[in-house]
DOMARTI-230130 format. One record per residue (C-alpha): residue number from 0; chain; residue in three letters; x, y, z. Coordinates in pm, 1 decimal. Layout:
DOMARTI-230130
+-------+-------+--------+----------+----------+----------+
| torse | vexba | fidren |        X |        Y |        Z |
+-------+-------+--------+----------+----------+----------+
|   NUM |     A |    ALA |        X |        Y |        Z |
...
+-------+-------+--------+----------+----------+----------+
***
This chain:
DOMARTI-230130
+-------+-------+--------+----------+----------+----------+
| torse | vexba | fidren |        X |        Y |        Z |
+-------+-------+--------+----------+----------+----------+
|     0 |     A |    MET |    477.8 |  -2980.5 |   3394.8 |
|     1 |     A |    ARG |    293.0 |  -2839.8 |   3094.7 |
|     2 |     A |    GLN |    343.1 |  -3035.3 |   2773.4 |
|     3 |     A |    SER |    377.3 |  -2876.9 |   2430.5 |
|     4 |     A |    PRO |     84.6 |  -2928.6 |   2192.0 |
|     5 |     A |    SER |    128.2 |  -3230.8 |   1967.2 |
|     6 |     A |    GLY |    -40.5 |  -3361.7 |   1654.3 |
|     7 |     A |    PRO |   -179.1 |  -3156.0 |   1364.2 |
|     8 |     A |    SER |   -351.3 |  -2899.8 |   1588.8 |
|     9 |     A |    GLY |    -34.5 |  -2854.8 |   1791.8 |
|    10 |     A |    VAL |    166.6 |  -2798.5 |   1474.5 |
|    11 |     A |    ARG |    -79.9 |  -2530.3 |   1363.9 |
|    12 |     A |    VAL |    -55.5 |  -2355.9 |   1701.0 |
|    13 |     A |    THR |    323.8 |  -2355.0 |   1678.9 |
|    14 |     A |    GLU |    318.7 |  -2227.0 |   1320.2 |
|    15 |     A |    ASP |     68.1 |  -1955.6 |   1407.8 |
|    16 |     A |    ARG |    283.5 |  -1848.7 |   1701.3 |
|    17 |     A |    ARG |    590.4 |  -1831.5 |   1479.6 |
|    18 |     A |    ARG |    405.2 |  -1627.9 |   1217.6 |
|    19 |     A |    ARG |    282.7 |  -1384.1 |   1482.4 |
|    20 |     A |    LYS |    633.2 |  -1350.1 |   1622.9 |
|    21 |     A |    ALA |    777.7 |  -1295.8 |   1275.3 |
|    22 |     A |    ARG |    512.3 |  -1034.5 |   1199.9 |
|    23 |     A |    GLN |    579.0 |   -857.8 |   1530.1 |
|    24 |     A |    THR |    950.8 |   -846.9 |   1452.2 |
|    25 |     A |    ARG |    888.7 |   -709.7 |   1104.0 |
|    26 |     A |    ASN |    650.3 |   -446.0 |   1241.1 |
|    27 |     A |    ALA |    905.1 |   -343.1 |   1504.9 |
|    28 |     A |    LEU |   1173.9 |   -299.6 |   1238.7 |
|    29 |     A |    ALA |    939.6 |   -102.2 |   1013.1 |
|    30 |     A |    ALA |    836.8 |    124.8 |   1300.5 |
|    31 |     A |    ALA |   1198.9 |    179.1 |   1402.8 |
|    32 |     A |    ALA |   1299.8 |    265.3 |   1046.4 |
|    33 |     A |    LEU |   1013.6 |    510.9 |   1014.7 |
|    34 |     A |    GLU |   1090.0 |    679.1 |   1346.9 |
|    35 |     A |    LEU |   1463.1 |    709.8 |   1285.4 |
|    36 |     A |    ILE |   1433.7 |    845.9 |    932.9 |
|    37 |     A |    LEU |   1194.6 |   1113.7 |   1054.6 |
|    38 |     A |    GLU |   1420.8 |   1193.1 |   1350.5 |
|    39 |     A |    ARG |   1761.0 |   1188.4 |   1178.5 |
|    40 |     A |    GLY |   1694.3 |   1194.6 |    806.9 |
|    41 |     A |    LEU |   1752.0 |    916.3 |    557.1 |
|    42 |     A |    ALA |   2126.6 |    966.4 |    514.3 |
|    43 |     A |    ASP |   2196.2 |    957.3 |    888.4 |
|    44 |     A |    THR |   1985.2 |    649.6 |    956.0 |
|    45 |     A |    THR |   2171.2 |    318.5 |    945.9 |
|    46 |     A |    VAL |   2045.2 |    -37.0 |    937.1 |
|    47 |     A |    GLU |   2241.8 |   -101.6 |   1256.7 |
|    48 |     A |    ALA |   2056.2 |    180.5 |   1433.5 |
|    49 |     A |    ILE |   1722.3 |     45.3 |   1314.4 |
|    50 |     A |    SER |   1808.7 |   -304.5 |   1436.0 |
|    51 |     A |    GLU |   1921.8 |   -172.7 |   1771.7 |
|    52 |     A |    ARG |   1604.4 |     27.7 |   1824.4 |
|    53 |     A |    ALA |   1392.2 |   -274.0 |   1731.6 |
|    54 |     A |    ASP |   1607.5 |   -485.1 |   1967.1 |
|    55 |     A |    VAL |   1700.6 |   -742.5 |   1702.7 |
|    56 |     A |    THR |   2020.2 |   -839.3 |   1523.5 |
|    57 |     A |    ARG |   2146.6 |   -699.8 |   1194.4 |
|    58 |     A |    ARG |   2096.9 |  -1045.5 |   1048.6 |
|    59 |     A |    THR |   1729.8 |  -1039.6 |   1147.8 |
|    60 |     A |    PHE |   1690.1 |   -710.2 |    964.7 |
|    61 |     A |    SER |   1838.4 |   -863.1 |    649.5 |
|    62 |     A |    ARG |   1596.8 |  -1156.1 |    667.6 |
|    63 |     A |    ASN |   1307.0 |   -909.8 |    653.9 |
|    64 |     A |    PHE |   1420.4 |   -620.1 |    436.4 |
|    65 |     A |    THR |   1673.5 |   -538.2 |    166.3 |
|    66 |     A |    GLY |   1733.4 |   -186.2 |    297.7 |
|    67 |     A |    LYS |   1619.9 |     92.0 |    528.2 |
|    68 |     A |    GLU |   1399.2 |    247.9 |    260.4 |
|    69 |     A |    GLU |   1201.0 |    -72.4 |    214.0 |
|    70 |     A |    ALA |   1164.7 |   -108.5 |    591.6 |
|    71 |     A |    ALA |   1032.7 |    243.8 |    639.9 |
|    72 |     A |    LEU |    782.4 |    193.0 |    357.6 |
|    73 |     A |    ASP |    658.6 |   -148.8 |    469.0 |
|    74 |     A |    PHE |    319.2 |      6.1 |    540.3 |
|    75 |     A |    VAL |    286.8 |     76.4 |    166.0 |
|    76 |     A |    ARG |    325.4 |   -295.7 |     91.8 |
|    77 |     A |    ASP |     75.1 |   -381.9 |    365.3 |
|    78 |     A |    ASP |   -178.5 |   -137.7 |    225.2 |
|    79 |     A |    GLY |   -128.1 |   -272.1 |   -127.4 |
|    80 |     A |    ASP |   -192.2 |   -624.1 |      2.4 |
|    81 |     A |    ARG |   -508.2 |   -508.2 |    177.9 |
|    82 |     A |    ILE |   -642.8 |   -332.8 |   -132.0 |
|    83 |     A |    ASN |   -581.0 |   -643.8 |   -339.9 |
|    84 |     A |    ALA |   -746.7 |   -865.3 |    -80.4 |
|    85 |     A |    LEU |  -1052.0 |   -639.0 |    -89.1 |
|    86 |     A |    LEU |  -1046.1 |   -635.3 |   -469.4 |
|    87 |     A |    ARG |  -1070.5 |  -1015.2 |   -470.4 |
|    88 |     A |    THR |  -1392.1 |   -995.6 |   -266.5 |
|    89 |     A |    ARG |  -1575.2 |   -755.4 |   -499.4 |
|    90 |     A |    PRO |  -1881.9 |   -898.7 |   -681.6 |
|    91 |     A |    PRO |  -1781.2 |  -1082.4 |  -1002.0 |
|    92 |     A |    GLY |  -2006.6 |   -874.7 |  -1229.0 |
|    93 |     A |    GLU |  -1878.7 |   -540.3 |  -1102.9 |
|    94 |     A |    PRO |  -1680.8 |   -342.0 |  -1366.0 |
|    95 |     A |    PRO |  -1306.5 |   -361.8 |  -1286.8 |
|    96 |     A |    LEU |  -1251.6 |     12.3 |  -1241.6 |
|    97 |     A |    LEU |  -1548.1 |     39.3 |  -1006.8 |
|    98 |     A |    ALA |  -1433.6 |   -271.5 |   -819.7 |
|    99 |     A |    TYR |  -1087.9 |   -120.5 |   -763.3 |
|   100 |     A |    ARG |  -1236.5 |    213.7 |   -655.6 |
|   101 |     A |    ARG |  -1465.9 |     45.7 |   -403.1 |
|   102 |     A |    ALA |  -1184.1 |   -172.1 |   -271.6 |
|   103 |     A |    VAL |   -982.2 |    143.6 |   -207.7 |
|   104 |     A |    ARG |  -1280.4 |    307.1 |    -36.9 |
|   105 |     A |    ALA |  -1328.3 |      3.8 |    189.9 |
|   106 |     A |    TRP |   -958.8 |     14.8 |    284.0 |
|   107 |     A |    LEU |   -964.8 |    387.3 |    363.5 |
|   108 |     A |    THR |  -1286.2 |    377.2 |    566.9 |
|   109 |     A |    ASP |  -1210.8 |     62.3 |    771.0 |
|   110 |     A |    ARG |  -1241.7 |    181.0 |   1131.4 |
|   111 |     A |    ASP |  -1147.8 |   -154.1 |   1282.4 |
|   112 |     A |    ASP |   -810.8 |   -160.8 |   1104.6 |
|   113 |     A |    PRO |   -733.4 |    197.6 |    991.8 |
|   114 |     A |    ALA |   -511.2 |    251.3 |    690.1 |
|   115 |     A |    TRP |   -152.3 |    328.9 |    786.6 |
|   116 |     A |    HIS |   -159.1 |    643.8 |    577.8 |
|   117 |     A |    LEU |   -381.1 |    803.7 |    839.6 |
|   118 |     A |    ARG |    -97.2 |    809.2 |   1091.0 |
|   119 |     A |    PRO |     68.9 |   1154.2 |   1112.7 |
|   120 |     A |    ASP |    424.1 |   1012.5 |   1098.2 |
|   121 |     A |    VAL |    345.2 |    818.5 |    780.5 |
|   122 |     A |    ARG |    212.6 |   1132.4 |    618.8 |
|   123 |     A |    ARG |    539.9 |   1305.8 |    694.8 |
|   124 |     A |    LEU |    734.8 |   1017.5 |    543.6 |
|   125 |     A |    LEU |    530.5 |   1028.8 |    223.1 |
|   126 |     A |    ALA |    612.1 |   1398.9 |    198.0 |
|   127 |     A |    LEU |    983.7 |   1305.8 |    189.5 |
|   128 |     A |    LEU |    942.7 |   1112.2 |   -135.0 |
|   129 |     A |    ASP |   1001.8 |   1424.1 |   -341.5 |
|   130 |     A |    GLN |   1324.9 |   1496.9 |   -152.7 |
|   131 |     A |    GLU |   1480.7 |   1149.7 |   -128.4 |
|   132 |     A |    PRO |   1538.1 |    966.0 |   -460.7 |
|   133 |     A |    ALA |   1626.6 |    637.3 |   -287.9 |
|   134 |     A |    LEU |   1307.6 |    650.3 |    -85.1 |
|   135 |     A |    PHE |   1103.8 |    729.7 |   -395.2 |
|   136 |     A |    ALA |   1263.8 |    438.7 |   -584.4 |
|   137 |     A |    ALA |   1172.1 |    197.8 |   -304.4 |
|   138 |     A |    TYR |    818.0 |    335.1 |   -303.7 |
|   139 |     A |    GLU |    787.8 |    278.6 |   -677.6 |
|   140 |     A |    ARG |    912.9 |    -80.9 |   -654.7 |
|   141 |     A |    ILE |    656.5 |   -164.3 |   -388.1 |
|   142 |     A |    ARG |    380.8 |     10.8 |   -582.2 |
|   143 |     A |    VAL |    462.7 |   -177.6 |   -903.1 |
|   144 |     A |    ASP |    451.9 |   -512.0 |   -718.2 |
|   145 |     A |    ALA |    104.3 |   -429.5 |   -584.6 |
|   146 |     A |    GLN |    -15.4 |   -324.7 |   -928.7 |
|   147 |     A |    GLU |    110.4 |   -645.2 |  -1089.1 |
|   148 |     A |    GLU |    -96.6 |   -842.0 |   -839.3 |
|   149 |     A |    SER |   -398.8 |   -618.1 |   -909.3 |
|   150 |     A |    ILE |   -362.6 |   -692.2 |  -1280.1 |
|   151 |     A |    ARG |   -362.1 |  -1066.0 |  -1211.4 |
|   152 |     A |    ILE |   -679.9 |  -1027.3 |  -1006.2 |
|   153 |     A |    ILE |   -852.6 |   -831.3 |  -1285.8 |
|   154 |     A |    VAL |   -738.9 |  -1090.1 |  -1540.8 |
|   155 |     A |    ASP |   -905.5 |  -1361.3 |  -1331.4 |
|   156 |     A |    ARG |  -1221.1 |  -1152.3 |  -1290.2 |
|   157 |     A |    LEU |  -1252.0 |  -1098.6 |  -1665.0 |
|   158 |     A |    GLY |  -1142.3 |  -1449.1 |  -1756.0 |
|   159 |     A |    THR |   -912.4 |  -1301.6 |  -2014.3 |
|   160 |     A |    ASP |   -555.0 |  -1334.2 |  -2140.8 |
|   161 |     A |    ASP |   -335.3 |  -1060.6 |  -1996.9 |
|   162 |     A |    ALA |    -86.7 |  -1104.1 |  -2282.1 |
|   163 |     A |    ARG |   -348.0 |   -998.8 |  -2540.3 |
|   164 |     A |    ASP |   -613.2 |   -805.4 |  -2349.4 |
|   165 |     A |    MET |   -496.0 |   -458.6 |  -2247.0 |
|   166 |     A |    ARG |   -795.6 |   -388.2 |  -2023.5 |
|   167 |     A |    PRO |   -655.6 |   -523.9 |  -1695.1 |
|   168 |     A |    ALA |   -330.4 |   -325.1 |  -1723.3 |
|   169 |     A |    VAL |   -512.8 |    -10.0 |  -1838.5 |
|   170 |     A |    VAL |   -768.3 |    -29.1 |  -1556.6 |
|   171 |     A |    VAL |   -507.3 |    -89.3 |  -1287.4 |
|   172 |     A |    GLY |   -271.6 |    173.2 |  -1429.0 |
|   173 |     A |    ALA |   -546.2 |    435.4 |  -1426.1 |
|   174 |     A |    ALA |   -698.4 |    338.1 |  -1091.0 |
|   175 |     A |    ALA |   -366.3 |    302.4 |   -906.4 |
|   176 |     A |    GLY |   -236.9 |    620.2 |  -1070.9 |
|   177 |     A |    VAL |   -532.7 |    817.6 |   -940.5 |
|   178 |     A |    LEU |   -478.4 |    678.1 |   -590.9 |
|   179 |     A |    THR |   -107.9 |    765.0 |   -601.2 |
|   180 |     A |    ALA |   -178.7 |   1118.8 |   -721.8 |
|   181 |     A |    ALA |   -429.7 |   1172.2 |   -441.8 |
|   182 |     A |    LEU |   -191.2 |   1032.9 |   -180.2 |
|   183 |     A |    ARG |     93.5 |   1255.6 |   -297.9 |
|   184 |     A |    GLN |   -126.1 |   1565.9 |   -289.0 |
|   185 |     A |    TRP |   -252.3 |   1469.4 |     55.2 |
|   186 |     A |    ALA |    102.3 |   1417.7 |    182.8 |
|   187 |     A |    ARG |    210.6 |   1761.1 |     60.0 |
|   188 |     A |    THR |    -61.2 |   1923.2 |    272.5 |
|   189 |     A |    ALA |     81.4 |   1778.9 |    596.4 |
|   190 |     A |    GLY |      9.2 |   2020.2 |    880.0 |
|   191 |     A |    ASP |   -266.3 |   2196.5 |    686.7 |
|   192 |     A |    GLU |   -560.0 |   2048.4 |    873.0 |
|   193 |     A |    ASP |   -800.1 |   2309.0 |    730.9 |
|   194 |     A |    SER |   -727.4 |   2192.1 |    377.0 |
|   195 |     A |    ALA |   -993.0 |   1984.1 |    201.2 |
|   196 |     A |    ALA |   -713.4 |   1738.0 |    125.0 |
|   197 |     A |    ALA |   -684.8 |   1660.7 |    497.7 |
|   198 |     A |    ASP |   -964.1 |   1404.1 |    451.5 |
|   199 |     A |    LEU |   -785.1 |   1141.1 |    246.0 |
|   200 |     A |    ALA |  -1093.1 |    929.4 |    175.2 |
|   201 |     A |    ALA |  -1282.9 |   1229.4 |     40.8 |
|   202 |     A |    LEU |   -983.0 |   1340.9 |   -164.8 |
|   203 |     A |    VAL |   -947.4 |    996.1 |   -322.9 |
|   204 |     A |    GLU |  -1319.0 |    990.3 |   -407.0 |
|   205 |     A |    ARG |  -1288.3 |   1329.5 |   -578.1 |
|   206 |     A |    ALA |   -985.6 |   1205.5 |   -769.2 |
|   207 |     A |    TYR |  -1173.0 |    900.5 |   -896.9 |
|   208 |     A |    GLY |  -1468.1 |   1123.3 |   -980.8 |
|   209 |     A |    ALA |  -1238.6 |   1342.7 |  -1188.4 |
|   210 |     A |    LEU |  -1109.1 |   1036.6 |  -1374.1 |
|   211 |     A |    THR |  -1456.2 |    910.0 |  -1464.4 |
|   212 |     A |    GLU |  -1570.3 |   1260.1 |  -1569.6 |
|   213 |     A |    GLU |  -1267.7 |   1297.7 |  -1796.1 |
|   214 |     A |    ALA |  -1324.5 |    951.4 |  -1943.1 |
|   215 |     A |    ALA |  -1691.2 |   1028.7 |  -2010.4 |
|   216 |     A |    SER |  -1601.9 |   1361.8 |  -2168.7 |
|   217 |     A |    ALA |  -1338.0 |   1201.4 |  -2389.6 |
|   218 |     A |    ALA |  -1584.0 |    931.9 |  -2499.1 |
|   219 |     A |    ALA |  -1844.4 |   1196.0 |  -2587.6 |
|   220 |     A |    ASP |  -1591.3 |   1398.2 |  -2786.8 |
|   221 |     A |    SER |  -1480.9 |   1083.9 |  -2969.2 |
|   222 |     A |    THR |  -1840.1 |   1006.9 |  -3068.4 |
|   223 |     A |    THR |  -1892.4 |   1364.7 |  -3189.2 |
|   224 |     A |    ASP |  -1579.0 |   1355.3 |  -3405.5 |
|   225 |     A |    LYS |  -1696.7 |   1049.9 |  -3597.8 |
+-------+-------+--------+----------+----------+----------+
***
């Protein structure tokens, strides 16, 4: 008879197994929510239907998500976490805006673990944001959470006081705003594979390029006016 692992290493194995199982359950619920909303629409998708498709109980759903909108948009939270993780690894001396831009680029071009936005069904869901206020509100809540974490990371990088130094909030607001604008434009071109916006990574790079060009132009005009 096989015995269960014991001791510290056995505890770690058990905890790792539980975390994997919990993650699998959460992913199944998120996938079910996404599928059902695209099939039936937001109004006709219930939490009970999502739980049934994921083969879990309604109680399990509630332990993972506050509502169907949050479940369907769980990939947004995952992507925000990945961007922030990449931002933490950027070289300490790198300017914050450039660090954020390169973290986003690394996320979008990761072939081993592709960004969820590159899935066709996710693109369709993002396109629904303009039509479903509840879905848009959930999207905004998740986005704000990710930005707050980005600000904390920039604060640590600069060794500053976020209560007095506006730079971290300004950098994250601008950088995340550019990313959101590019994503929304990309989502609206769903089905238009000939559009230049079909390549999300290239579109995001152009969007960041536009931001830096505008900032440089504004700085030059400001110098001229003095």
